[in-house]
One Martini backbone bead per residue (centre of mass of N, CA, C, O) as a GRO file, in nm:
protein
  353
    1MET     BB    1  -0.447   0.741  -1.136
    2GLY     BB    2  -0.599   0.965  -1.255
    3ALA     BB    3  -0.872   0.967  -1.421
    4ARG     BB    4  -1.189   0.906  -1.374
    5SER     BB    5  -1.415   0.626  -1.497
    6CYS     BB    6  -1.636   0.753  -1.293
    7ARG     BB    7  -1.982   0.843  -1.260
    8THR     BB    8  -2.236   1.051  -1.142
    9VAL     BB    9  -2.577   0.955  -1.173
   10SER     BB   10  -2.887   0.928  -1.264
   11LEU     BB   11  -3.146   0.732  -1.341
   12ASP     BB   12  -3.222   0.875  -1.621
   13SER     BB   13  -2.908   0.896  -1.734
   14ALA     BB   14  -2.807   0.602  -1.772
   15ALA     BB   15  -2.916   0.535  -2.068
   16LYS     BB   16  -2.762   0.776  -2.219
   17THR     BB   17  -2.455   0.645  -2.170
   18THR     BB   18  -2.499   0.434  -2.369
   19GLY     BB   19  -2.448   0.279  -2.664
   20ASP     BB   20  -2.743   0.097  -2.710
   21GLY     BB   21  -2.946   0.101  -2.445
   22THR     BB   22  -2.884  -0.179  -2.309
   23ILE     BB   23  -3.019  -0.384  -2.049
   24ALA     BB   24  -2.918  -0.686  -1.920
   25HIS     BB   25  -2.935  -0.606  -1.598
   26THR     BB   26  -3.136  -0.613  -1.288
   27GLY     BB   27  -3.041  -0.562  -0.945
   28ARG     BB   28  -2.940  -0.665  -0.611
   29ILE     BB   29  -2.790  -0.540  -0.304
   30LYS     BB   30  -2.719  -0.720   0.008
   31ALA     BB   31  -2.641  -0.616   0.341
   32TYR     BB   32  -2.493  -0.771   0.634
   33TYR     BB   33  -2.472  -0.762   1.001
   34LEU     BB   34  -2.388  -1.024   1.228
   35SER     BB   35  -2.078  -0.984   1.335
   36ARG     BB   36  -1.755  -0.932   1.468
   37ASN     BB   37  -1.707  -1.243   1.371
   38ILE     BB   38  -1.585  -1.450   1.089
   39ASP     BB   39  -1.506  -1.782   0.984
   40PHE     BB   40  -1.437  -1.803   0.653
   41MET     BB   41  -1.249  -2.042   0.620
   42ARG     BB   42  -1.425  -2.265   0.748
   43PHE     BB   43  -1.674  -2.209   0.579
   44SER     BB   44  -1.551  -2.273   0.292
   45GLN     BB   45  -1.473  -2.574   0.368
   46ASN     BB   46  -1.761  -2.686   0.493
   47THR     BB   47  -1.995  -2.560   0.296
   48PHE     BB   48  -1.844  -2.458  -0.002
   49ASN     BB   49  -1.659  -2.695  -0.134
   50GLY     BB   50  -1.836  -2.720  -0.421
   51GLU     BB   51  -1.786  -2.431  -0.471
   52THR     BB   52  -1.706  -2.139  -0.612
   53HIS     BB   53  -1.414  -1.975  -0.472
   54ALA     BB   54  -1.264  -1.666  -0.332
   55LEU     BB   55  -0.992  -1.581  -0.163
   56GLN     BB   56  -0.921  -1.341   0.079
   57ARG     BB   57  -0.784  -1.158   0.325
   58ASP     BB   58  -1.105  -1.076   0.448
   59GLY     BB   59  -1.241  -1.308   0.252
   60VAL     BB   60  -1.522  -1.455   0.060
   61ILE     BB   61  -1.614  -1.571  -0.270
   62VAL     BB   62  -1.933  -1.695  -0.374
   63SER     BB   63  -2.035  -1.899  -0.640
   64MET     BB   64  -2.336  -1.959  -0.750
   65ARG     BB   65  -2.561  -2.152  -0.868
   66PRO     BB   66  -2.765  -2.172  -1.116
   67LEU     BB   67  -3.111  -2.186  -1.154
   68THR     BB   68  -3.067  -2.160  -1.467
   69ASP     BB   69  -2.963  -2.192  -1.799
   70ASN     BB   70  -3.033  -1.867  -1.864
   71GLU     BB   71  -2.824  -1.756  -1.681
   72VAL     BB   72  -2.606  -1.479  -1.704
   73VAL     BB   73  -2.588  -1.369  -1.421
   74GLY     BB   74  -2.436  -1.390  -1.138
   75ARG     BB   75  -2.418  -1.530  -0.807
   76TYR     BB   76  -2.337  -1.379  -0.484
   77MET     BB   77  -2.127  -1.437  -0.185
   78VAL     BB   78  -1.995  -1.227   0.076
   79ILE     BB   79  -1.747  -1.294   0.329
   80PHE     BB   80  -1.650  -1.130   0.621
   81GLY     BB   81  -1.453  -1.122   0.905
   82TYR     BB   82  -1.605  -0.855   1.038
   83GLY     BB   83  -1.940  -0.954   0.965
   84SER     BB   84  -2.010  -0.941   0.662
   85VAL     BB   85  -2.288  -0.986   0.421
   86VAL     BB   86  -2.303  -1.020   0.056
   87PHE     BB   87  -2.549  -0.986  -0.201
   88PHE     BB   88  -2.588  -1.103  -0.546
   89ASN     BB   89  -2.882  -1.162  -0.701
   90VAL     BB   90  -3.045  -1.225  -0.416
   91GLU     BB   91  -3.388  -1.160  -0.386
   92ASP     BB   92  -3.459  -1.389  -0.206
   93GLU     BB   93  -3.517  -1.385   0.130
   94ARG     BB   94  -3.529  -1.685   0.193
   95MET     BB   95  -3.250  -1.750   0.073
   96GLN     BB   96  -3.087  -1.560   0.248
   97LYS     BB   97  -3.160  -1.695   0.521
   98GLU     BB   98  -3.037  -1.969   0.454
   99PHE     BB   99  -2.745  -1.868   0.423
  100LEU     BB  100  -2.722  -1.733   0.704
  101GLU     BB  101  -2.761  -1.995   0.867
  102GLN     BB  102  -2.484  -2.111   0.762
  103VAL     BB  103  -2.307  -1.878   0.895
  104LYS     BB  104  -2.369  -1.857   1.207
  105PRO     BB  105  -2.178  -2.092   1.325
  106PHE     BB  106  -1.916  -1.883   1.243
  107CYS     BB  107  -1.993  -1.696   1.469
  108SER     BB  108  -1.916  -1.550   1.762
  109SER     BB  109  -2.169  -1.334   1.767
  110LEU     BB  110  -2.485  -1.234   1.761
  111LEU     BB  111  -2.673  -0.966   1.622
  112MET     BB  112  -2.923  -0.750   1.781
  113PRO     BB  113  -3.007  -0.612   1.536
  114GLN     BB  114  -2.970  -0.627   1.204
  115ARG     BB  115  -2.778  -0.482   0.970
  116THR     BB  116  -2.860  -0.299   0.663
  117GLU     BB  117  -2.798  -0.290   0.295
  118ASP     BB  118  -2.926  -0.124  -0.002
  119TYR     BB  119  -2.863  -0.198  -0.358
  120GLY     BB  120  -2.812  -0.130  -0.691
  121ILE     BB  121  -2.786  -0.307  -1.021
  122ARG     BB  122  -2.628  -0.264  -1.350
  123ILE     BB  123  -2.595  -0.429  -1.669
  124VAL     BB  124  -2.394  -0.264  -1.935
  125PRO     BB  125  -2.208  -0.340  -2.204
  126GLY     BB  126  -2.250  -0.039  -2.364
  127LEU     BB  127  -2.092   0.133  -2.182
  128ASP     BB  128  -1.890   0.400  -2.194
  129ASP     BB  129  -1.815   0.345  -1.918
  130TRP     BB  130  -1.716   0.135  -1.675
  131ALA     BB  131  -1.879   0.323  -1.463
  132GLU     BB  132  -2.178   0.407  -1.262
  133VAL     BB  133  -2.294   0.636  -1.002
  134ALA     BB  134  -2.561   0.638  -0.781
  135HIS     BB  135  -2.771   0.678  -0.504
  136ASP     BB  136  -2.914   0.359  -0.576
  137HIS     BB  137  -2.687   0.279  -0.797
  138VAL     BB  138  -2.498   0.063  -1.024
  139VAL     BB  139  -2.304   0.079  -1.329
  140VAL     BB  140  -2.195  -0.192  -1.541
  141GLN     BB  141  -2.054  -0.390  -1.783
  142GLN     BB  142  -1.954  -0.604  -1.562
  143LEU     BB  143  -1.974  -0.899  -1.332
  144ASP     BB  144  -1.701  -0.940  -1.180
  145LEU     BB  145  -1.491  -1.015  -0.924
  146LYS     BB  146  -1.379  -0.728  -0.894
  147ASN     BB  147  -1.647  -0.584  -0.864
  148VAL     BB  148  -1.744  -0.748  -0.627
  149ARG     BB  149  -1.516  -0.669  -0.436
  150VAL     BB  150  -1.553  -0.360  -0.433
  151ILE     BB  151  -1.859  -0.333  -0.369
  152SER     BB  152  -1.869  -0.516  -0.115
  153GLY     BB  153  -1.665  -0.354   0.052
  154ILE     BB  154  -1.836  -0.098   0.084
  155LEU     BB  155  -2.100  -0.225   0.202
  156GLY     BB  156  -1.970  -0.374   0.441
  157VAL     BB  157  -1.858  -0.120   0.581
  158SER     BB  158  -2.120   0.044   0.602
  159VAL     BB  159  -2.284  -0.157   0.783
  160ALA     BB  160  -2.073  -0.161   1.013
  161MET     BB  161  -2.081   0.144   1.080
  162ASP     BB  162  -2.370   0.147   1.177
  163TYR     BB  163  -2.318  -0.022   1.429
  164TYR     BB  164  -2.094   0.152   1.562
  165ASP     BB  165  -2.263   0.412   1.579
  166VAL     BB  166  -2.471   0.297   1.776
  167MET     BB  167  -2.273   0.238   2.006
  168VAL     BB  168  -2.174   0.529   2.048
  169GLU     BB  169  -2.453   0.654   2.104
  170HIS     BB  170  -2.506   0.484   2.356
  171MET     BB  171  -2.271   0.595   2.525
  172LEU     BB  172  -2.349   0.896   2.512
  173GLU     BB  173  -2.624   0.858   2.650
  174GLY     BB  174  -2.510   0.753   2.917
  175PHE     BB  175  -2.342   1.011   2.982
  176ARG     BB  176  -2.578   1.206   2.984
  177CYS     BB  177  -2.721   1.080   3.229
  178MET     BB  178  -2.483   1.110   3.430
  179ASN     BB  179  -2.452   1.417   3.411
  180ALA     BB  180  -2.742   1.474   3.509
  181GLU     BB  181  -2.704   1.339   3.786
  182ILE     BB  182  -2.478   1.525   3.889
  183GLU     BB  183  -2.632   1.791   3.847
  184ARG     BB  184  -2.864   1.708   4.050
  185ASP     BB  185  -2.699   1.530   4.301
  186GLY     BB  186  -2.371   1.501   4.305
  187LYS     BB  187  -2.362   1.198   4.189
  188CYS     BB  188  -2.193   0.876   4.131
  189THR     BB  189  -2.311   0.537   4.032
  190ILE     BB  190  -2.097   0.430   3.870
  191SER     BB  191  -1.887   0.183   3.808
  192LYS     BB  192  -1.567   0.091   3.738
  193LYS     BB  193  -1.635  -0.159   3.571
  194GLU     BB  194  -1.818  -0.012   3.365
  195LEU     BB  195  -1.603   0.186   3.264
  196PHE     BB  196  -1.406  -0.029   3.155
  197LYS     BB  197  -1.599  -0.138   2.942
  198TRP     BB  198  -1.620   0.128   2.778
  199ILE     BB  199  -1.323   0.154   2.715
  200ALA     BB  200  -1.299  -0.115   2.561
  201THR     BB  201  -1.510  -0.048   2.345
  202ASN     BB  202  -1.371   0.202   2.232
  203ASN     BB  203  -1.105   0.057   2.149
  204ALA     BB  204  -1.235  -0.158   1.963
  205ILE     BB  205  -1.353   0.034   1.753
  206GLN     BB  206  -1.088   0.164   1.665
  207THR     BB  207  -0.947  -0.099   1.582
  208ASP     BB  208  -1.154  -0.203   1.372
  209ALA     BB  209  -1.154   0.045   1.179
  210VAL     BB  210  -0.845   0.009   1.104
  211SER     BB  211  -0.778  -0.318   1.090
  212ARG     BB  212  -1.057  -0.437   0.958
  213LEU     BB  213  -1.202  -0.216   0.776
  214ARG     BB  214  -0.992  -0.025   0.644
  215LEU     BB  215  -1.046   0.302   0.624
  216LEU     BB  216  -0.729   0.389   0.549
  217GLU     BB  217  -0.769   0.204   0.296
  218ARG     BB  218  -0.725   0.060  -0.006
  219SER     BB  219  -0.810  -0.136  -0.236
  220GLU     BB  220  -0.636  -0.371  -0.399
  221THR     BB  221  -0.783  -0.349  -0.670
  222ALA     BB  222  -0.759  -0.035  -0.687
  223TRP     BB  223  -0.447  -0.031  -0.700
  224ARG     BB  224  -0.410  -0.213  -0.972
  225TYR     BB  225  -0.682  -0.083  -1.106
  226ALA     BB  226  -0.814   0.191  -1.252
  227GLN     BB  227  -1.119   0.121  -1.298
  228TYR     BB  228  -1.160   0.025  -0.995
  229SER     BB  229  -1.079   0.291  -0.866
  230GLY     BB  230  -1.321   0.457  -0.967
  231ILE     BB  231  -1.550   0.293  -0.825
  232TRP     BB  232  -1.437   0.318  -0.540
  233GLU     BB  233  -1.444   0.629  -0.516
  234ALA     BB  234  -1.745   0.669  -0.578
  235LEU     BB  235  -1.857   0.489  -0.347
  236HIS     BB  236  -1.705   0.621  -0.116
  237GLY     BB  237  -1.855   0.895  -0.160
  238GLU     BB  238  -2.156   0.801  -0.160
  239PHE     BB  239  -2.116   0.674   0.152
  240ASP     BB  240  -1.939   0.862   0.335
  241LEU     BB  241  -1.686   0.730   0.486
  242ASP     BB  242  -1.503   0.963   0.578
  243LYS     BB  243  -1.715   1.128   0.734
  244ARG     BB  244  -1.813   0.900   0.922
  245PHE     BB  245  -1.535   0.847   1.050
  246SER     BB  246  -1.493   1.132   1.162
  247ASN     BB  247  -1.746   1.137   1.342
  248MET     BB  248  -1.671   0.887   1.509
  249GLN     BB  249  -1.408   0.999   1.627
  250TYR     BB  250  -1.537   1.235   1.778
  251LYS     BB  251  -1.716   1.058   1.961
  252LEU     BB  252  -1.482   0.896   2.088
  253GLU     BB  253  -1.353   1.143   2.225
  254LEU     BB  254  -1.592   1.200   2.408
  255VAL     BB  255  -1.580   0.933   2.556
  256GLN     BB  256  -1.296   0.970   2.671
  257GLU     BB  257  -1.354   1.227   2.835
  258ASN     BB  258  -1.577   1.100   3.014
  259THR     BB  259  -1.413   0.868   3.137
  260LYS     BB  260  -1.201   1.048   3.268
  261PHE     BB  261  -1.392   1.203   3.454
  262PHE     BB  262  -1.521   0.953   3.605
  263LEU     BB  263  -1.253   0.846   3.718
  264GLU     BB  264  -1.192   1.095   3.891
  265VAL     BB  265  -1.444   1.073   4.062
  266GLN     BB  266  -1.383   0.792   4.173
  267GLN     BB  267  -1.112   0.867   4.307
  268HIS     BB  268  -1.227   1.082   4.499
  269GLN     BB  269  -1.423   0.897   4.647
  270ASN     BB  270  -1.210   0.691   4.747
  271SER     BB  271  -1.032   0.888   4.910
  272GLY     BB  272  -1.255   0.982   5.107
  273ARG     BB  273  -1.317   0.699   5.215
  274LEU     BB  274  -1.029   0.642   5.325
  275GLU     BB  275  -1.019   0.869   5.533
  276TRP     BB  276  -1.256   0.765   5.707
  277ILE     BB  277  -1.131   0.494   5.778
  278ILE     BB  278  -0.888   0.606   5.933
  279ILE     BB  279  -1.047   0.763   6.147
  280ILE     BB  280  -1.203   0.519   6.261
  281LEU     BB  281  -0.954   0.352   6.347
  282ILE     BB  282  -0.839   0.557   6.547
  283ALA     BB  283  -1.091   0.574   6.729
  284MET     BB  284  -1.093   0.272   6.804
  285GLU     BB  285  -0.815   0.266   6.937
  286LEU     BB  286  -0.883   0.471   7.161
  287LEU     BB  287  -1.123   0.320   7.285
  288LEU     BB  288  -0.966   0.066   7.360
  289GLY     BB  289  -0.766   0.205   7.548
  290LEU     BB  290  -0.975   0.322   7.747
  291TYR     BB  291  -1.102   0.052   7.825
  292GLY     BB  292  -0.848  -0.063   7.958
  293HIS     BB  293  -0.823   0.160   8.179
  294VAL     BB  294  -1.097   0.114   8.310
  295GLU     BB  295  -1.042  -0.171   8.409
  296LYS     BB  296  -0.795  -0.101   8.585
  297HIS     BB  297  -0.939   0.109   8.767
  298MET     BB  298  -1.154  -0.085   8.881
  299GLU     BB  299  -0.912  -0.271   9.004
  300GLY     BB  300  -0.677  -0.058   9.116
  301ASP     BB  301  -0.414  -0.044   8.883
  302GLY     BB  302  -0.500   0.249   8.776
  303PRO     BB  303  -0.576   0.514   8.624
  304SER     BB  304  -0.784   0.728   8.528
  305PRO     BB  305  -0.925   0.830   8.237
  306LEU     BB  306  -0.872   1.136   8.290
  307GLU     BB  307  -0.569   1.107   8.338
  308VAL     BB  308  -0.501   0.990   8.065
  309ILE     BB  309  -0.601   1.229   7.898
  310HIS     BB  310  -0.422   1.439   8.040
  311ASN     BB  311  -0.147   1.298   7.976
  312THR     BB  312  -0.188   1.297   7.664
  313PHE     BB  313  -0.320   1.610   7.604
  314GLY     BB  314  -0.236   1.817   7.849
  315GLY     BB  315   0.080   1.864   7.834
  316MET     BB  316   0.080   2.074   7.593
  317PHE     BB  317  -0.069   2.308   7.790
  318ASP     BB  318   0.104   2.373   8.048
  319GLY     BB  319   0.307   2.588   7.949
  320ASN     BB  320   0.098   2.800   7.861
  321GLU     BB  321  -0.049   2.837   8.136
  322ASN     BB  322   0.200   2.937   8.302
  323ALA     BB  323   0.268   3.180   8.123
  324GLU     BB  324  -0.004   3.326   8.157
  325ALA     BB  325   0.009   3.357   8.470
  326GLU     BB  326   0.286   3.542   8.443
  327GLY     BB  327   0.263   3.729   8.172
  328THR     BB  328   0.407   3.550   7.952
  329ASP     BB  329   0.584   3.442   7.671
  330PRO     BB  330   0.704   3.137   7.599
  331GLU     BB  331   0.842   3.208   7.319
  332LEU     BB  332   1.001   3.480   7.459
  333SER     BB  333   1.160   3.312   7.690
  334LEU     BB  334   1.477   3.412   7.689
  335PRO     BB  335   1.795   3.409   7.750
  336ASP     BB  336   2.058   3.607   7.853
  337ALA     BB  337   2.368   3.639   7.708
  338ALA     BB  338   2.493   3.854   7.939
  339GLY     BB  339   2.339   3.786   8.175
  340PRO     BB  340   2.269   3.902   8.469
  341THR     BB  341   2.065   4.186   8.579
  342CYS     BB  342   2.012   4.435   8.762
  343ARG     BB  343   1.768   4.599   8.900
  344GLY     BB  344   1.793   4.937   8.778
  345GLN     BB  345   2.012   4.880   8.565
  346ARG     BB  346   2.252   5.031   8.339
  347ASN     BB  347   2.429   5.001   8.028
  348ILE     BB  348   2.677   5.255   7.972
  349GLY     BB  349   2.965   5.241   7.818
  350GLY     BB  350   3.036   4.985   8.022
  351GLU     BB  351   2.860   5.114   8.258
  352GLN     BB  352   2.716   5.119   8.559
  353ILE     BB  353   2.388   5.268   8.694
   0.00000   0.00000   0.00000
C-alpha cells in the first residue's frame, strides 16, 4: 500500500499538525456489544426505511436526520451482524438507549452486562495528513461514509473481542477450580454434558473470530483506498487487535487442552464403572444359579450346593492334588518315548545292564 498517511499523535500535538489550526467539530464515538447476532437487513427495512442508509456485507450504516438546520457534521449509527452497534456524534445517552431499544427486537439474544467502547473524534478540514490517531481520539479531515465504515469496524470488533475475552476467562476460571478439586479430592464432578457445552463454546468463539469478526482480514475500504488503509492500520494497531487475538487464541488452546484432559478422566471413570457392573452381573448370575440348586437339593432332586461348588471349581485342582500326593510334578509326568524300562537296568551302547 505504500507509506501510511496516518500518524499517531498526542492530544496536544493534534492542533499543531493542522493547516489553519481550526477544529470544525469535536465529538464522541460509542460502541456497544448487544448480542451474538443482529438481523441488520430486517432492521434496516422495518425500522429506518425512511432514513438514508448504506448496506454493507456485514452491517448497515444509518445516516440520522440532523437535529438542527445548522448541523454541519452528520450523525451515524452502524449496526453489525455480529452484534455491535456504533454511534457517531450521538452524545445524548438517552437518545442512544432509545435507538438501542429499536435494535433489540432484531437481536438473537441480549447479553448482560453490555460491553462498551468509548473513543473521541475530531474533524479538522485543514489537517496536513488525511488522518491522525491518538490514544483516545482520531482526527480526520472529513467524516464521510468511508471513514465511518473503517472507524466503526475497528471499534465494533474491539468491543466484541472484549466480550469473547471475558467468556474465555470464565472458562479458564472454571477449569482452574476443577483442577484444584482433582488435586484436593482426586475426583472430577463435572458432567460430560457440561464439558460438551464448553467445547461447543470454545469452537463457536474461534469460528466467530475468524468468519464473523474477520480478524484475519483487512477492511474492504482499506483494500481499495490508500488513505483509508492508513487510518485502518493506525487504529488496528492502537486497539492492539492482533495482539489481543493472539492472546485469545492462546487461551482457547488452554481450554482445548483442559477439555481433552477432563474427557479422558470421564472416560476412565466410565470404564471403571463398567467393569464393576460386569463383575456384579456375574456375581448375581452365580448367586441365582446356587439358589436354584439349593431349592432342588431341599426337594431331594439335586446335589447339595457344596457339591455343585466342588464340581464347578474343584475339578481343576484334583489333578494337582493327586500329583502332589505321589510326589511328582503333574506338568513333568510325560511318557517315555523309548517304552518301559526295567527298574535297575541301564542302556549303555545299545546293551542292557
